[in-house]
BALUMVEX-357983 format. One line per field, with one value per residue (C-alpha): residue number from 1; x, y, z. Coordinates in pm, whole numbers. Example, Ala and Ser with C-alpha at 12.3 -4.5 7.8 and 13.67 -1.06 7.14 Angstrom:
# residues 2
n: 1|2 $
x: 1230|1367 $
y: -450|-106 $
z: 780|714 $
***
This chain:
# residues 638
n: 1|2|3|4|5|6|7|8|9|10|11|12|13|14|15|16|17|18|19|20|21|22|23|24|25|26|27|28|29|30|31|32|33|34|35|36|37|38|39|40|41|42|43|44|45|46|47|48|49|50|51|52|53|54|55|56|57|58|59|60|61|62|63|64|65|66|67|68|69|70|71|72|73|74|75|76|77|78|79|80|81|82|83|84|85|86|87|88|89|90|91|92|93|94|95|96|97|98|99|100|101|102|103|104|105|106|107|108|109|110|111|112|113|114|115|116|117|118|119|120|121|122|123|124|125|126|127|128|129|130|131|132|133|134|135|136|137|138|139|140|141|142|143|144|145|146|147|148|149|150|151|152|153|154|155|156|157|158|159|160|161|162|163|164|165|166|167|168|169|170|171|172|173|174|175|176|177|178|179|180|181|182|183|184|185|186|187|188|189|190|191|192|193|194|195|196|197|198|199|200|201|202|203|204|205|206|207|208|209|210|211|212|213|214|215|216|217|218|219|220|221|222|223|224|225|226|227|228|229|230|231|232|233|234|235|236|237|238|239|240|241|242|243|244|245|246|247|248|249|250|251|252|253|254|255|256|257|258|259|260|261|262|263|264|265|266|267|268|269|270|271|272|273|274|275|276|277|278|279|280|281|282|283|284|285|286|287|288|289|290|291|292|293|294|295|296|297|298|299|300|301|302|303|304|305|306|307|308|309|310|311|312|313|314|315|316|317|318|319|320|321|322|323|324|325|326|327|328|329|330|331|332|333|334|335|336|337|338|339|340|341|342|343|344|345|346|347|348|349|350|351|352|353|354|355|356|357|358|359|360|361|362|363|364|365|366|367|368|369|370|371|372|373|374|375|376|377|378|379|380|381|382|383|384|385|386|387|388|389|390|391|392|393|394|395|396|397|398|399|400|401|402|403|404|405|406|407|408|409|410|411|412|413|414|415|416|417|418|419|420|421|422|423|424|425|426|427|428|429|430|431|432|433|434|435|436|437|438|439|440|441|442|443|444|445|446|447|448|449|450|451|452|453|454|455|456|457|458|459|460|461|462|463|464|465|466|467|468|469|470|471|472|473|474|475|476|477|478|479|480|481|482|483|484|485|486|487|488|489|490|491|492|493|494|495|496|497|498|499|500|501|502|503|504|505|506|507|508|509|510|511|512|513|514|515|516|517|518|519|520|521|522|523|524|525|526|527|528|529|530|531|532|533|534|535|536|537|538|539|540|541|542|543|544|545|546|547|548|549|550|551|552|553|554|555|556|557|558|559|560|561|562|563|564|565|566|567|568|569|570|571|572|573|574|575|576|577|578|579|580|581|582|583|584|585|586|587|588|589|590|591|592|593|594|595|596|597|598|599|600|601|602|603|604|605|606|607|608|609|610|611|612|613|614|615|616|617|618|619|620|621|622|623|624|625|626|627|628|629|630|631|632|633|634|635|636|637|638 $
x: 6194|6464|6480|6826|6979|6911|7194|7336|7245|7502|7403|7280|7557|7829|8002|8105|8258|8097|8274|8371|8039|7835|7723|7822|7951|7777|7884|8110|7846|7552|7503|7518|7252|7037|7054|6947|6646|6545|6579|6366|6097|6069|6335|6331|5983|6070|6361|6449|6392|6052|5933|6046|5793|5506|5249|5173|5148|4875|4787|4743|4390|4169|3868|3632|3815|3594|3655|3742|3880|4212|4327|4619|4829|4989|5263|5141|5291|5112|4756|4662|4787|4503|4175|3840|3805|4182|4309|4605|4829|4925|5235|5220|5573|5602|5227|5055|4981|4635|4439|4207|4010|3986|3628|3665|3896|4153|4129|4394|4494|4752|5053|5074|4736|4375|4199|3944|4202|4137|4446|4354|3989|4098|4336|4071|3800|4011|4250|4613|4876|4934|4942|5093|5252|4984|4934|4661|4431|4218|3998|4069|3825|4006|3906|4103|4433|4641|4742|5046|4835|4693|4352|4199|4100|3909|4158|4241|4415|4438|4749|5000|5051|5306|5266|5368|5086|5137|4910|4810|4826|4512|4589|4623|4324|4107|4213|4142|3809|3709|3572|3628|3338|3250|2958|3132|2952|3202|3503|3559|3552|3899|4087|4195|4114|3983|3692|3397|3237|2967|3038|2750|2837|2842|2515|2551|2528|2270|2023|1994|1821|1907|1746|1836|1707|1732|1553|1471|1787|2020|2121|1905|1815|2179|2270|1998|2091|2453|2352|2140|2423|2682|2456|2375|2745|2804|2559|2260|1898|1766|1395|1313|965|965|664|781|924|1273|1457|1287|1591|1861|1960|2096|2420|2380|2385|2385|2695|2746|2744|2978|3223|3211|3263|3562|3723|3706|3814|3471|3288|2920|2706|2361|2246|2275|1933|1924|1957|1686|1309|1065|730|407|50|-180|-382|-139|124|497|736|940|703|995|1193|1310|1230|894|628|274|170|-157|-240|-401|-678|-641|-292|-425|-507|-874|-760|-514|-799|-1007|-725|-639|-1003|-1052|-1382|-1603|-1683|-2020|-1857|-1583|-1842|-2023|-1700|-1580|-1923|-1928|-1569|-1671|-1972|-1745|-1503|-1786|-1942|-1603|-1577|-1931|-1871|-1524|-1350|-1102|-1016|-1058|-1272|-1149|-786|-616|-645|-286|-318|-658|-502|-227|-488|-671|-347|-282|-615|-534|-210|-360|-306|-552|-344|-79|-279|-629|-824|-667|-833|-1077|-1122|-1257|-1545|-1658|-1647|-1840|-2114|-2128|-2161|-2432|-2616|-2597|-2736|-3020|-3108|-3099|-3322|-3548|-3467|-3376|-3011|-2868|-2491|-2292|-1984|-1980|-1910|-2219|-2482|-2591|-2892|-2664|-2440|-2731|-2881|-2548|-2501|-2847|-2809|-2475|-2599|-2894|-2685|-2429|-2691|-2556|-2647|-2901|-2897|-2904|-2713|-2404|-2410|-2439|-2143|-1931|-2034|-1929|-1585|-1517|-1661|-1417|-1134|-1266|-1297|-922|-900|-565|-688|-685|-770|-834|-551|-291|-16|-50|36|83|437|690|872|1132|1235|1270|1516|1782|2141|2233|1870|1732|1351|1209|838|702|407|391|56|-120|-363|-451|-241|-451|-347|20|-1|-170|109|381|214|164|518|677|490|551|924|943|761|980|1301|1186|1122|1462|1643|1475|1564|1924|1942|1811|2057|2348|2308|2391|2624|2809|2907|2543|2485|2296|1993|2041|2118|1825|1802|1446|1428|1110|1107|893|861|670|367|354|472|369|276|-88|-102|51|-207|-479|-311|-143|-183|3|286|313|366|654|797|786|954|1225|1296|1297|1494|1793|1835|1733|1962|1667|1761|1519|1611|1367|1405|1222|1249|1013|1174|963|659|814|725|984|880|1029|1356|1363|1398|1698|2067|2234|2185|2279|2189|2179|2115|1839|1753|1458|1596|1322|1410|1782|1701|1489|1762|2019|1808|1764|2102|2386|2760|2757|2958|2831|3057|2893|2543|2626|2724|2405|2191|2463|2574|2634|2433|2585|2742|2605|2681|2718|2670|2696|2765|3094|3244|3461|3267|3022|3186|3109|3117|3103|2881|2992|2786|2547|2671|2312|2041|1786|1461|1476|1799|1782 $
y: 10253|10007|9875|9866|9523|9407|9411|9060|8927|8730|8413|8496|8540|8559|8825|8622|8835|8815|8653|8851|8758|8893|8548|8472|8118|7888|7923|7655|7536|7539|7160|7137|7408|7234|6904|7090|7238|6890|6743|7020|6952|6585|6415|6297|6220|5872|5668|5755|5400|5371|5713|5636|5352|5577|5671|6007|6206|6357|6723|6995|7023|7302|7480|7243|6924|6659|6417|6066|6169|6305|6443|6270|6428|6207|6270|6262|5917|5766|5878|5537|5366|5504|5424|5447|5192|5129|5052|5256|5260|5598|5613|5924|6001|5951|5891|5583|5382|5416|5218|5401|5358|5595|5724|6015|6067|6041|6398|6569|6923|7159|7228|7607|7711|7666|7418|7686|7960|8186|8062|7692|7762|7962|7692|7422|7612|7784|7500|7463|7222|7368|7094|7234|7005|6844|6610|6384|6425|6163|6169|5886|5769|5632|5275|5267|5280|4967|4781|4560|4244|4353|4457|4800|5043|5370|5644|5872|6140|6245|6160|6446|6646|6505|6153|5898|5693|5339|5130|4781|4491|4292|4003|4225|4435|4123|4018|4358|4400|4046|3985|3609|3370|3056|3231|3453|3779|3965|4196|4512|4812|4966|4637|4391|4072|4139|3895|3962|3650|3563|3288|3043|2869|3184|3196|3571|3644|3484|3368|3733|3801|4007|4269|4307|4644|4850|4979|4771|4711|4755|4390|4236|3925|3864|3896|3650|3397|3418|3387|3078|2908|2984|2895|2557|2491|2573|2298|2517|2435|2720|2798|3072|3224|3346|3564|3647|3314|3465|3177|2881|2810|2812|2456|2582|2780|3142|3236|3612|3755|4022|3757|3531|3816|3917|3560|3515|3835|3700|3349|3204|2945|2948|2669|2603|2441|2061|1949|1667|1928|2164|2119|2356|2375|2526|2525|2253|2382|2667|2704|2757|2970|2655|2363|2160|2160|1800|1808|1986|1917|2045|2096|2164|2354|2222|2448|2303|2454|2809|3006|3112|3463|3466|3359|3651|3893|3749|3749|4097|3999|4271|4274|4103|3843|3782|3715|3461|3300|3233|3099|2864|2760|2668|2473|2282|2191|2065|1859|1703|1598|1460|1254|1137|1307|1461|1336|1011|769|463|513|323|478|602|781|920|1061|1227|1393|1521|1665|1828|2011|2127|2287|2420|2794|2912|3222|2984|2717|2585|2286|1952|1776|2061|2108|2407|2209|2090|2445|2567|2313|2433|2795|2684|2510|2824|3022|2772|2802|3182|3164|2901|2656|2288|2192|2017|1953|1813|1696|1313|1326|1544|1368|1101|1159|1150|1418|1642|1617|1691|1990|2129|2074|2255|2551|2606|2541|2807|3070|3140|3496|3550|3808|3619|3892|3862|3483|3505|3746|3511|3213|3407|3489|3130|3000|3217|3067|2716|2771|2817|2444|2448|2327|1949|1865|1508|1495|1226|1470|1712|1647|1871|1993|1767|2022|1772|1724|2101|2124|1890|2027|2140|2136|2430|2462|2729|2808|2959|3177|3377|3223|3248|3499|3674|3836|3667|3325|3426|3548|3224|3018|3230|3224|2849|2786|3005|2837|2487|2547|2690|2393|2140|2326|2349|1974|1899|2130|1985|1634|1748|1892|1566|1363|1588|1507|1143|1208|1544|1469|1448|1627|1957|2032|2195|2565|2719|3031|3136|3411|3616|3799|4115|4128|4458|4273|4040|4271|4618|4877|4863|4483|4467|4714|4492|4160|4190|3817|3727|3966|3830|3486|3625|3809|3495|3297|3562|3565|3188|3149|3328|3038|2763|2833|2972|3291|3513|3728|4005|4127|4435|4723|4931|4946|5253|5023|4806|4913|4980|4655|4458|4651|4576|4206|4267|4299|4264|4471|4452|4792|4830|5153|5358|5694|5812|6071|5991|5620|5695|5923|5651|5392|5629|5642|5264|5117|5212|5222|5338|5657|5959|5900|5563|5706|5974|5700|5494|5678|5640|5281|5082|4760|4488|4723|4723|4859|4548|4559|4235|4184|4003|4284|4545|4811|4833|4805|4896|4564|4463|4154|3853|3777|3488|3162|3034|3132|3398|3428|3803|3980|4252 $
z: -3383|-3282|-2928|-2766|-2699|-2343|-2098|-2042|-1699|-1509|-1324|-977|-726|-991|-1200|-1501|-1774|-2117|-2404|-2709|-2880|-2587|-2458|-2100|-2030|-1777|-1419|-1279|-1028|-1274|-1279|-899|-864|-1134|-940|-628|-807|-933|-584|-429|-694|-587|-794|-1151|-1291|-1415|-1533|-1888|-2016|-1851|-1959|-2312|-2326|-2214|-2475|-2317|-1997|-1782|-1830|-1571|-1435|-1565|-1409|-1592|-1481|-1322|-1040|-1153|-1491|-1615|-1949|-2117|-2392|-2658|-2912|-3269|-3333|-3032|-3104|-3243|-2927|-2712|-2890|-2717|-2434|-2417|-2067|-1944|-1638|-1491|-1270|-1057|-923|-548|-520|-661|-974|-1129|-1383|-1621|-1939|-2237|-2241|-2486|-2780|-2913|-3041|-3256|-3156|-3315|-3091|-3103|-3242|-3150|-3372|-3465|-3528|-3828|-4009|-3985|-4073|-4377|-4497|-4451|-4638|-4908|-4974|-4885|-4763|-4418|-4154|-3836|-3578|-3364|-3070|-2933|-2635|-2459|-2153|-1911|-1644|-1339|-1252|-930|-751|-812|-497|-447|-469|-807|-674|-727|-454|-494|-585|-291|-496|-858|-1062|-1067|-1388|-1634|-1493|-1759|-1909|-2040|-2265|-2149|-2389|-2480|-2244|-1940|-2049|-2074|-1725|-1572|-1754|-1640|-1989|-1990|-2045|-2240|-2416|-2669|-2754|-2969|-2966|-2762|-2994|-3005|-2978|-3245|-3059|-2708|-2678|-2447|-2306|-2053|-1798|-1829|-1499|-1286|-1092|-1044|-1418|-1650|-1382|-1279|-1614|-1921|-2143|-2512|-2631|-2948|-3256|-3563|-3766|-3469|-3456|-3181|-3383|-3469|-3102|-2997|-3265|-3155|-2789|-2860|-3049|-2781|-2486|-2642|-2698|-2329|-2230|-2145|-2226|-2444|-2488|-2740|-2774|-3136|-3216|-3571|-3685|-3733|-3567|-3729|-3952|-3684|-3774|-4109|-4163|-4262|-4631|-4570|-4739|-4472|-4202|-4398|-4453|-4087|-3971|-4203|-4074|-3718|-3804|-3725|-3930|-4034|-3895|-3760|-3439|-3484|-3602|-3348|-3071|-3200|-3192|-3359|-3175|-3302|-3176|-3304|-3596|-3656|-3927|-3882|-4088|-4154|-4221|-4359|-4036|-3981|-3608|-3595|-3333|-3278|-2917|-2738|-2424|-2107|-1983|-1634|-1606|-1642|-1330|-1344|-1254|-1543|-1776|-1646|-1725|-2064|-2180|-2029|-1865|-1721|-1350|-1408|-1634|-1377|-1108|-1323|-1445|-1091|-988|-1288|-1208|-852|-984|-1224|-944|-722|-1001|-1084|-721|-718|-1031|-930|-1224|-979|-728|-917|-717|-908|-805|-520|-174|-168|-502|-407|-89|-296|-517|-211|-75|-412|-386|-33|-155|-480|-534|-798|-856|-994|-1179|-1241|-1115|-1225|-1522|-1584|-1960|-2147|-2308|-1964|-1826|-2130|-2055|-1695|-1810|-2054|-1770|-1556|-1851|-1885|-1516|-1539|-1848|-1685|-1964|-1963|-1900|-2206|-2164|-2457|-2271|-2245|-1870|-1807|-2017|-1769|-1547|-1242|-1390|-1490|-1144|-978|-1206|-1134|-759|-744|-948|-713|-400|-494|-563|-911|-1024|-1298|-1583|-1910|-2100|-1881|-1906|-2284|-2299|-2086|-2298|-2609|-2469|-2365|-2693|-2886|-2682|-2749|-3125|-3165|-3077|-2899|-2559|-2501|-2868|-2973|-3227|-3274|-3377|-3084|-2722|-2418|-2371|-2204|-1989|-1877|-2240|-2282|-1994|-2127|-2145|-2496|-2615|-2819|-2827|-3059|-3016|-3337|-3231|-3556|-3655|-3318|-3469|-3145|-2874|-2603|-2732|-2745|-2387|-2278|-2437|-2278|-1935|-1946|-2071|-1806|-1524|-1659|-1699|-1349|-1195|-1376|-1283|-920|-917|-1073|-832|-522|-642|-692|-340|-193|-399|-304|66|-11|-307|-316|-676|-794|-1126|-1092|-1311|-1649|-1668|-1854|-2071|-2160|-2424|-2475|-2810|-2848|-2470|-2489|-2633|-2335|-2056|-2167|-1907|-2016|-2000|-1655|-1527|-1670|-1588|-1246|-1179|-1497|-1415|-1062|-1213|-1422|-1120|-906|-1181|-1213|-840|-804|-1125|-976|-735|-976|-1277|-1474|-1658|-1854|-2153|-2249|-2609|-2737|-2980|-2762|-2417|-2341|-2324|-2054|-1700|-1434|-1262|-1551|-1540|-1168|-1259|-1487|-1397|-1738|-2054|-2420|-2566|-2943|-3131|-2965|-3120|-2909|-2660|-2409|-2418|-2377|-2084|-1922|-1970|-1816|-1502|-1504|-1604|-1373|-1439|-1803|-1846|-2032|-2330|-2406|-2364|-2623|-2869|-2822|-3086|-3349|-3298|-3616|-3676|-3462|-3209|-2855|-2510|-2293|-1917|-1717|-1346|-1409|-1619|-1447|-1637|-1932|-2273|-2631|-2818|-3182|-3156|-3357|-3671|-3635|-3785|-3824|-4071|-3978|-4172|-4118|-4030|-3765 $
***
C-alpha cells in the first residue's frame, strides 16, 4: 500500500503558488516573522562568539532532577574538558551567572539510541565496528550565584535549559576553591596542576584539629610523612607519637621507587628532614627502630606529673584498690610535708611561699603531687600493708629510713585511719610494683632525663617519639598523657608570656605554631578506654579546646575510626579520608563529616593508594586529592 503525497501547505496567511518541483518558496516576510518569534522567546541565547567558547549547555529538567544540581550536555569533542571536580560557569540568559562543580561524570551517551539498546548490546557482545555518534553528560552541583563583586550567594533559581557552560582555568579554579596554603598536600584529581595547600598561619584551620583516617595500605603514613615535612618547612614545631617506629628514618631521603617516580612526575625532589632539626626520642631502657639515628635521646618519665586519678584509670584498679591507693597517696603527701621534701624547708622564704601557693592551686585531676616519686609511694604502700598486717614498718627509700621519717610515717597512717585487708593492699602493691619494674620513672641514669618541653616547641623542630618498644599499652598511654599535658602547660606559659610582651611591644614574636600527631589514635582513645578512663580523656579534651586558642593543633591518625567515640570526632574540624571499605564506617563518617557530596562518598571505598577526600575549613568544598609522595624515608610504607 502506497500513501499519497501530502498536500503542500502554504505559509500561514499566504497563498504562495508552488514551484514546478512542488516546493513552495519562502514568504517575503519570513525573516521578519522569525525575528519576532526570537524576540518573543526572550532574545538570542548568547552571542555567537561567546557560545562558541562554551563546552556544553544545560539540559531540561527531568522528574528525577534534584535541587542544587543540573545536568550538562557536552559535544563529543568536549568530554575531556569537564573531568570530575572541574569548576564551570553557567550563564543563564536574562537570569544570572552560576558557578558549579562537576560531581558526577563525564558519561558518554549515544545521540539517537539508548546506551542499553539491543543493537548496541549486540554489537558490543558479538563484535563489530559500529560506533554511533555520541555526546557527554555531567552532573554539576551549584556552588552559588556569582555576584558583581566576585562573591557567591545562594542560588535563588535554577539555570535555564540550554544555558551555555564554560570551563574555568586552573588559576581561577584555585582561587574559587580557596585551595592555597604553604603546607602542600597534593593535586586535585581531575586537574593537571591544581595544588591543594593548608595555610599554616590561619588559626581557624590546623589548631581546630585534624583526623587522618583509612584502611591499611590507603596511604596514611605517606600523608603524615608529607605533612611533617611541609609543616616543618612552614616553621611549625612538629611532635609525632610513633607507636610502630615507621617515622624513625625521616631524616633520610626516600629510596622507594614508587615514591621516586611519583616525585619526579610532579617535579618534586626527594629529601629527608634536616638531621639537625629532627630528634628521635625513646624511653629509657627501651629500644628504638633506628638505633643509629644521629640525634637520638632517651627520656624518662616523672611520676609526680601524673594525676593520681589517671594512674588509677591506667592501672585499672578495682574499687578497693582505688580506695587504698588514694589513702596511701594522702599519707605520702603528708609525710613529704612533715619531712620538708615538698614544700622544701631549706629553701628561702620567698621560694617556700611560691611552693605553698603551688599546692593551693594544685588540681590533682591534672597532675600529681610535686617531687613525689614512685619508689617513695611504694614504700608508703608497703608501710600501710605492714600496719594492716601488724608487722614492722621497713621502708627502703633513703628519705624514709631515719627514725624521724619512720615515726612520721607511722603517725600519719594511724591518723588517717587507713583501711585494713591485707589482700587488697598486696594487690595494689603488685600493680604499682609492676609499674616500677619497667624503670622509666625518675631512673638514676646518666643518659636519660625528663623531657624538656620548651625544646620540643621550637619553630622548625621535628620530635619523633618512638614508642614501638613500650611493651605494654598502659605505658604507651602514660607517655602520651604526660606528653600532652606537658606540651599544653609549656604552650600556655609561652602564650601568656607573649600576651604580656605584646602589651609593651606589639611586634613581639608569638609562640611557635605546634602540630602534635597521634598515630594509632584508636589504641589511646578507643570507646572502651574512654569509658574506663574518663579523666584521661578529659585531659585530652581540655588540651584540644585550649589548643585552638594557643596554636596547638592535634592530628588523630587511625585505621579503625569505628573505635573512636563521637566525643573525639567532636574535637575535629578537618579530615583527610583515605580508602575505607567498611560500609558501617562509611555510614558513620557520613553522619559525622558534613559538606561531602554523595558522589565523593561513593568513591571512598575504591580510592587508590595515595588518594584522599580532603575537607578543611578554608576550602570552599571538600576535594578528592592525589596526595604528594613523601620525599622522606618510611620504615614501612602505608
